[in-house]
Structures are given as structure tokens and as C-alpha cells.
N, C-alpha and C positions, 0 to 999 in steps of 0.2 A: 484885672481885666481881662481874664479868662475867660470869667462866665459872661461877661458883656459881650466876648468874640462871639459863643453859642447860641449868640440872639438872631435870629434871619433878619436880614439886612433889608433895606426897600424901600418904596416910596412914604413921606410921612401920610399918614389918613387922618383925618379930619373925623370927630363924633357926627357918628349920620352915614357920613361916607361910604357907598361898595366902590370892597375893590374889582376894577372894570376887570374880565377877564381878556386873557388875550386870544386873540383871531389864529385859529390854526394858521401856518403857512400852505399846508398841504392842501386849503382847499381857494388859498389864492392861486397857487401850482398851478392846481387843477386848471381853475378857468383860466391862467393863462396862458394853458396851449390850446385848449379846448378856442381862447377866439384866433389864434395864432396858426391853427391850424386849416391847411388851406383847403375852398369847397370846389368838388370834386364836379369834372362837367360831361355832366352823365348821357349828353348829345353826344359830346365828342367821345365818349367810352365807346355809345354805342357803333359809332361807324368808324371804330379799326383808329383812332385819334384822330381822326379827323373833323375841326371843330368849322362853325358856319364862320362867313365874314360878313363882318358889321358895318365896315364901313371900305370905300373904294382904295382908301391907302394903305390894306393889307393886301389887295387883290395882287400880287405880283409873285413868282417864280411858281412853286409844282402847286396845279389846282386843281379840282371836277366840279365837274353841275351839276346837279341831282336835279330831278323830279321825281315828284312823289318820294318816297324814301328809301332809302338803302336802294337805290337803281341810278343810274349815274351815265351823260349823253358818251360814248364810245367811237373810235374816228376808225371809220373800212379801209382798206387797201385801198378801191375808185376814189377816194377823195369825198364821199360821204358820211353822214354819219348819223347814229340810229341808237334806238335805249338801249342800253346792256340788260344780262340780264340781274334778276335784285339778290341782290346780296344779302350774305347772314346777319343780323345783330353782331356786332363785335368786329365785322369784317370790311375793309376800306375797299377804293376801286381798284379795280385791276389794272396792269400797266397802259394798255391801251384807252383807258378811260382817263387818265391823268396828261390834262394839259399844262403849257405852261403861256402865263398869265406874263402880259409885257404891256406896262403904264403910256399908253400914249403922253395924255394930258393930265390935268386937272379932273378930268369929267371923262375918260375915254381910257380903255386899255384896247390891247390887241391878245386873241390866243392864238400861239401853236401847238397842233396837233404832235404826237410823236414821229408819225412821217416826216416830219421840220418843214409843214405846210402851216401855214395862216387863216384860219377860220373865216371865212367872208358870204355872203347870199348872193345866188345866181339870178338871173331875174324873175325865173317862176318860180321864186321863192326858198327853195331847198337852200338851206348852210352848207356851206361845199370845205372843202381846206385842200386847196390846190396852186395857194397862193406862194411867191419866195420871197414877198415884201413886203410890209405893210403898206397897203393904199387907202384911201379913200373908205371901201367896199370892205375893211376885214377891219375896221373898230367899231367898237361896240363902248353901249352908255349902258352901266349898272342903273339903276332907278331902285333907288333905299325908299323905301314908305310904308310908317306904321310895321314895323321890324320883316316886310316882304321887301322880296328883289325882283327883277324882273329885268331882262336884257335888252334894251334897245339895238336892233343892226342903224345900219346911215341907209337904209331905205326905208327908216321913219315904222318897221313894221318889228315887233317883237317876236323874242325866240318862244318855240313852243316843240309838241312832241306829236307828229298827226298819229291817231287813234288807230286806221287801219293799219298802215307796216311799222311803224315806232320808229318812221324817221323823223332824224329833227326840222322842224322847218325857219322860217321866219315873216308868216302871212297875215296874222293880228296886230290890226292898228289900234286895239287897245288890249290895256293889259286885264286878263281876268281869270282866275283862278285853274286856268288849264295854261298858264303863260308868268304861273309863280315858278321859281326855282330855287337853292341855297348853292352860296357858291363855299367850296370847301376849300380848307387849306391845313398842314398839320404844322405850320405857324399858331404860336399864341401868340395874341394879340398884339404887339406896341406901340403903344401912344407916343407919337410927337417922331413919330420915325418917317420921313422920307423913304417910299419907295430906292429900293435900288436900283440905277440908272444901268443899260446893255453895257458891257464893257467899252463897246464901237459908241457910244451917246456921249461919253466924259472928253471934258476937255469944251477948249472952245467949236463955233461953227468952223471953222477953218479944218480943226483937227479931226473930227466931226465924215464932214467929209471923207477925206483922206481915209480915214479907219473904214469909211465904208466902199469906199473905192480899190483901196488895197483887198477886201472880204470878197467882191463881189468883178472884180475886172478881168479879159484875158491876158495877160500876160504873154502877149506872142513877139514880141519884141524885146523884153525886159524893163519895156517902160510906163510909168506911171503917170496916166494922162487923167486930169484933172481940168473941171470947165473951168475960162476963164473971167465967168462973167460973172460980175458984181453979183458976191452969196448974200448981202444982206435981205433979196427973200428967204434966206437959207433962217433968218430969223427971226421974219415976217410968221415962215411956214410952221416955225415950232411951238410960238405963240398960239398959231392956229389948231395944233393938231395934225396936222400934215405937213410934218418934215418931212417920215421916209418917202411921200409919194412925191417929194421935190428934189427930195436927193435924186431920186431914179430916173426923175425929165433932165436933170442935168447930166446923169451919166449919160442917157438914152441919145443925148446931141455928141457925146465924142463917139459914140458905136464903140465903145471897148467894154461893155458890158456882158458877160455870156446870159443874162434876164433881159435884156435891153434887144428886144425886133428891130 
């Protein structure tokens, strides 16, 4: 039995059958680690961690609008906008070039500058940031096509940068190469996640109206004044993307809002 135990035990081999070589586990582990290794986003790294937005659902929170390469829309203290100075590779936008995106509905968004004003369009096509609330002029429609993006204003003109003074305008009826831009965010793409609503817009229509009244009403006598008319118009306005404008109209009738003249 002792001699038998010395014989190497293994699978029975038939005559003419060659023993199969065992594959090295190192090769499997190396291949597995290679497959699971995350792919680096070179474009995001080149822009300081700010990646391009591909879907409108991802346009929310802190964003920047890029025209050209590493040059971003910059807010001025007079309510106008210009194209900022070029940034080095690997550098993100400056604080005055960072905007806040607020979803309006499934197709439109609003942008707020660092001066807490919403971006709109003047009669002469200048992009301005002087509104305290979102009206029809402060709504923008991101148009995605063939991997490119253009921002359509409420007057059906696309945002672009004027050559002579780098002012940001919305005067082109058609989107050409000059109107192509990129919206960038530090957030990574999150599929199947709906944009987060502002705190004021969470809850029922009545709760939303109360939230905005509390936010903007002048409390001279410490009494909340809410419009008693049927709020069904607000439901329709929320579907149409004109909720903020409808709320402003209802507050203006109460003559107690600091933004309603």
C-alpha cells in the first residue's frame, strides 16, 4: 500500500489521449481586471472634471456653457454676458462662468447666474440676466442633434457669441457652427434618474403656490396672502412649462409681492 500511495493520483488517461494543460489563473485574473477597469473620460479630464451633457434630463444644478474650446459664457455685474478668457487644459470654469440650471419641463430649462438672476433675451437679441423669476423669456430649449447642441431662446433664436465684442446674443434663426455649444457639468451621467425639483416645487399645486408666496411676499402685516381664484390654471401651466409665470401673475393680483409692480 505504501508503494501505491507514492503513485501520482489523477484523472484516468486513455491510450493515445494527451493530458490537457491547465490554463494559468493569472491570465484570467489579468483579463478580468482589464475588463473591469473604468474607461477614463479624456474630454472631462481636459476640462477640469466638467463633462458634456448628452441629454436634457442631465441639465440641472451647477453647469457651464462652452463655446469653442475651454471658453465659457461669463456673467457680468451689469446683467450682460460675454465669453470668458480661454482656460488651460485641465482647468474648469471660473466662478462667474458657473450657472445653475433649473428644469422647467421635459423640453425646456432656465439658467440662473451667480448674481441670482435668470437668463433671458432682450428685444434686441442680447442675452441678459436681470429677472428674479422664470417667465416665458427666461426659458431655453436645448436642441440635441448628431451629438451637437444648440440653445433655442423663447424668441426662436439660437444663442451664440458675437465676433466684434464677444457678447452673448440670441439673434440667429437657424443653428450653424457658431451656434453650436456644450453644456458641461461635474455630475456624471445618471441614467433613469429624473432631475431634482427645487424645494419650492415639491408637493401639490397648493403647496407650491404657498412656498412661492412665502419666498417672495412682503410681510408688512405678517399675514400670508394667497390668491383665492381656482388654481386649476396652475396645473395646466405646469404641463405647458409656464408655471413660474402663472404663479407670478397670481401673486401680482394680491399686490403683496416684492417683484410684482
